C-alpha positions in Angstrom: 17.2 -8.9 17.1 17.9 -5.7 19.5 19.1 -8.5 21.9 22.3 -9.9 19.8 23.4 -5.7 19.5 22.7 -4.6 23.2 24.9 -5.8 26.2 23.5 -4.7 29.3 25.6 -4.7 32.5 23.8 -6.9 35.2 23.5 -4.7 37.8 22.1 -2.6 35.2 19.9 -4.6 34.1 18.3 -5.8 38.1 17.7 -2.2 38.1 15.4 -0.9 35.3 14.1 -4.0 35.7 13.1 -3.3 38.8 12.0 0.4 37.9 15.1 1.7 39.8 16.9 4.7 39.1 19.5 4.5 35.9 21.8 7.6 35.0 22.9 6.8 31.6 26.6 8.3 31.3 28.6 9.3 27.6 31.8 7.7 26.9 33.0 10.7 24.4 34.3 12.4 27.6 36.6 10.1 28.2 38.5 9.0 25.3 38.1 12.2 23.5 37.2 15.2 26.1 39.9 14.5 28.9 44.3 13.7 28.9 44.9 10.5 30.9 44.7 9.5 33.4 42.0 12.6 34.9 39.8 11.0 32.4 39.4 8.1 34.0 39.4 9.1 37.5 37.1 11.7 36.3 34.9 8.6 34.5 34.7 6.8 37.7 33.8 9.8 40.1 31.2 10.4 38.3 29.8 6.6 38.6 30.6 6.9 42.7 28.8 10.4 42.5 25.2 8.4 41.1 25.3 6.2 43.4 26.0 7.6 46.3 22.7 9.5 45.6 20.5 6.2 45.5 20.7 5.9 41.8 22.6 3.4 39.0 25.0 4.1 36.5 25.6 2.9 33.5 28.6 4.3 31.1 27.9 3.4 27.4 29.5 2.6 24.8 30.4 0.3 21.9 32.7 -2.4 22.0 33.9 -4.8 19.4 30.1 -4.3 18.0 28.4 -4.7 21.6 26.6 -1.8 21.8 27.1 -2.0 26.0 25.0 0.1 28.7 27.3 -0.1 31.9 31.4 -0.2 32.2 33.7 -2.1 34.6 35.9 0.0 35.8 38.4 -2.3 32.6 36.3 -1.3 30.2 36.5 2.5 31.3 40.0 2.2 31.6 40.6 1.0 28.0 38.6 3.6 26.9 40.5 6.0 28.4 43.9 5.2 27.5 43.2 3.6 23.7 44.4 6.0 20.6 42.0 3.9 17.8 38.8 4.8 20.1 36.0 6.1 17.1 33.8 9.0 18.0 31.2 7.6 17.5 27.6 9.8 16.5 24.1 8.0 14.7 25.2 7.5 12.0 28.3 6.0 12.8 26.8 3.2 15.3 26.2 0.2 12.1 29.2 0.4 11.2 31.2 0.2 14.7 29.2 -2.5 14.7 28.8 -4.5 11.7 32.7 -4.2 12.0 33.0 -5.3 15.2 35.0 -2.0 16.5 35.3 0.3 19.5 33.2 3.6 19.5 33.0 6.7 22.8 29.5 7.9 22.1 29.2 11.6 22.1 25.7 13.0 23.2 23.1 11.4 20.3 24.4 8.4 20.3 24.2 7.9 23.9 20.6 9.3 24.2 19.6 6.3 21.2 21.6 3.5 23.1 20.1 4.8 26.2 16.7 4.8 25.0 16.8 1.2 23.6 18.0 -0.2 26.9 15.0 2.0 28.2 17.3 4.7 30.4 15.3 8.7 30.3 17.8 10.5 32.7 20.9 11.2 31.1 24.1 13.3 32.5 26.9 15.0 29.9 29.0 17.9 30.7 27.5 20.4 27.6 25.5 19.3 24.5 26.9 19.7 21.4 24.5 22.3 19.3 25.0 24.9 16.1 28.3 26.1 15.6 29.7 29.5 14.7 29.3 30.1 11.1 27.0 27.9 10.8 25.1 29.8 7.9 27.8 29.5 5.8 29.2 25.8 6.7 25.9 24.3 8.0 28.1 22.9 10.9 25.1 21.4 13.5 25.2 18.9 16.0 23.7 15.3 15.3 22.9 16.0 19.2 20.1 18.8 18.3 18.1 16.2 16.2 18.9 13.5 18.5 16.9 15.6 21.5 14.1 16.6 18.7 13.2 12.4 18.2 14.9 10.4 21.8 13.0 10.3 24.9 15.4 10.8 26.6 16.4 14.2 29.4 19.5 15.2 29.0 21.3 17.0 32.6 23.7 19.0 30.5 25.4 22.7 31.8 24.1 24.5 28.4 25.5 24.6 25.8 28.9 24.4 24.9 30.0 27.8 25.1 32.4 27.1 21.7 29.2 26.8 19.7 26.7 29.8 18.7 24.3 29.6 21.5 21.3 31.7 20.6 21.2 29.7 17.3 21.3 26.5 18.7 18.2 27.8 20.8 16.7 28.7 18.3 17.0 25.2 16.4 16.0 23.5 19.9 12.9 26.0 20.1 12.2 25.1 15.5 11.8 21.6 17.0 10.0 21.7 19.5 12.9 20.3 22.5 11.8 22.3 26.0 14.8 23.7 27.4 14.3 24.0 31.3 16.7 26.1 33.5 17.7 24.1 37.0 17.9 26.8 39.5 17.9 29.7 36.2 16.2 32.0 34.0 19.1 32.0 31.6 20.8 29.5 29.6 24.5 29.0 30.3 27.3 28.5 28.8 29.4 25.1 30.0 32.3 27.4 32.4 30.1 30.0 32.8 26.3 30.1 34.3 25.4 33.5 32.0 25.4 33.5 28.3 22.7 36.2 27.5 20.4 34.4 26.4 16.7 33.2 28.2 15.2 29.4 28.1 11.8 27.9 28.0 11.0 27.0 31.8 12.7 27.1 35.3 12.5 24.6 37.2 14.2 24.6 41.2 14.1 21.4 41.9 14.1 17.6 40.5 10.2 16.6 41.3 9.1 20.1 39.5 10.8 18.5 36.6 10.1 15.1 37.2 6.1 16.1 36.6 6.9 18.0 33.4 8.9 15.5 31.8 6.4 12.2 32.9 3.1 14.8 31.2 5.2 15.2 28.1 5.6 11.5 27.4 2.4 11.0 28.8 1.0 13.1 26.4 3.2 11.5 23.6 5.1 14.1 22.5 7.8 12.3 21.9 11.6 14.1 21.9 14.3 14.4 24.8 14.3 17.8 27.1 17.2 19.3 27.6 17.9 20.2 31.6 19.6 23.2 31.6 22.2 22.7 34.9 24.2 25.8 35.8 27.8 25.4 36.6 28.3 25.7 40.8 29.1 28.7 41.2 32.5 28.7 42.5 34.2 27.0 39.9 33.0 29.5 37.1 35.4 31.0 35.2 35.8 34.7 34.5 33.9 35.3 31.7 35.9 37.6 29.4 38.9 35.6 30.1 37.1 32.2 28.2 35.2 34.3 25.5 39.0 36.0 24.7 39.9 32.2 24.9 37.3 31.3 22.7 37.9 34.0 20.3 41.0 33.1 19.6 40.5 29.1 19.6 37.8 29.7 16.8 40.3 31.7 14.7 43.1 29.0 14.6 40.4 26.4 14.0 39.1 28.2 10.7 42.9 29.2 9.5 43.8 24.9 9.6 40.7 24.7 8.3 39.4 21.9 11.0 35.8 21.3 10.9 33.3 18.3 10.9 33.7 15.5 14.1 37.6 16.9 15.2 36.2 21.0 16.3 34.9 20.3 19.5 37.9 18.5 20.4 40.4 20.9 18.6 38.3 23.7 20.4 38.4 22.4 24.0 41.6 21.6 24.2 42.9 25.4 22.8 40.5 26.4 24.9 42.4 24.6 28.2 45.5 25.0 26.7 45.2 29.4 26.3 43.5 29.1 30.2 46.7 26.7 31.2 44.5 24.4 32.6 41.8 25.8 34.5 38.9 25.0 31.8 39.8 21.2 32.3 39.5 21.8 36.3 36.2 23.6 35.6 34.6 21.3 32.6 35.1 18.3 35.6 33.5 20.0 38.3 29.9 20.8 35.5 30.1 17.4 35.2 30.4 16.1 38.9 27.2 18.8 39.6 24.8 17.8 36.4 25.9 14.3 37.5 24.1 14.8 40.6 20.9 16.7 39.3 20.4 13.9 37.0 20.2 10.7 40.3 18.4 13.4 41.9 15.7 13.5 38.8 16.1 9.4 38.1 14.9 9.4 41.6 11.9 11.3 40.6 11.4 9.9 37.6 11.1 6.1 39.5 8.5 7.3 41.8 6.5 8.6 38.8 
């Protein structure tokens, strides 16, 4: 039974039972996205931001085979320091559970576990998508399929700029996933506010977003929604600089034969190296911004 696998932190369970706002958070950003101790400091600060906005944070991971919804500080520290945490997407969940192993959840697996717990809003950095050259490699993130099937609103800074953003938007359109710009009509590109690609809809308030999301699910239109929240202007990176850095990183990944789930961590680490750490600071600030918007959205949905 589900309750044998799902371990919801009492604070989170109480909030869900009372209909209070809860925001899900992923754990791959802790284990695979940033170096220690910045990863742990960022994760704890994101939880604090959500609390300050009046919502309850629920960082999600798989620990000793349990689907954990809401982590202790000690568990976040463990995820931030251990070198043996698997990167867990949809396909990995049953094996990690059966083997009583540990896994850091991606966007896709965080959505799955959040939905199992009854959480409707999830804040992350950027979604996965269609990788550059996917016409030959078929390298498409499982995040996109999950957005097509799982009822969770994902607040992000767009698709990571290491991806093919145009093809990512085409894929989402094909699968009926709405992409909504929060205060923008252009898909943000993670480190920068602009990508050159227009998106479906614009919402200028959390209340407006919540009304559309409620209508979607009330009508039985299954699947998630992408809330594309641009990185705050003061923290965005220089567009030509980040574009050159990404192109260099992609070329190196291809030369080294790096593919699959190893691609994104490699590219992000390489971009950080090329930009002398500036990309890490931008990454942290956009996650904070997404947490604020997600908390506001969770508050509005809780009123519906």
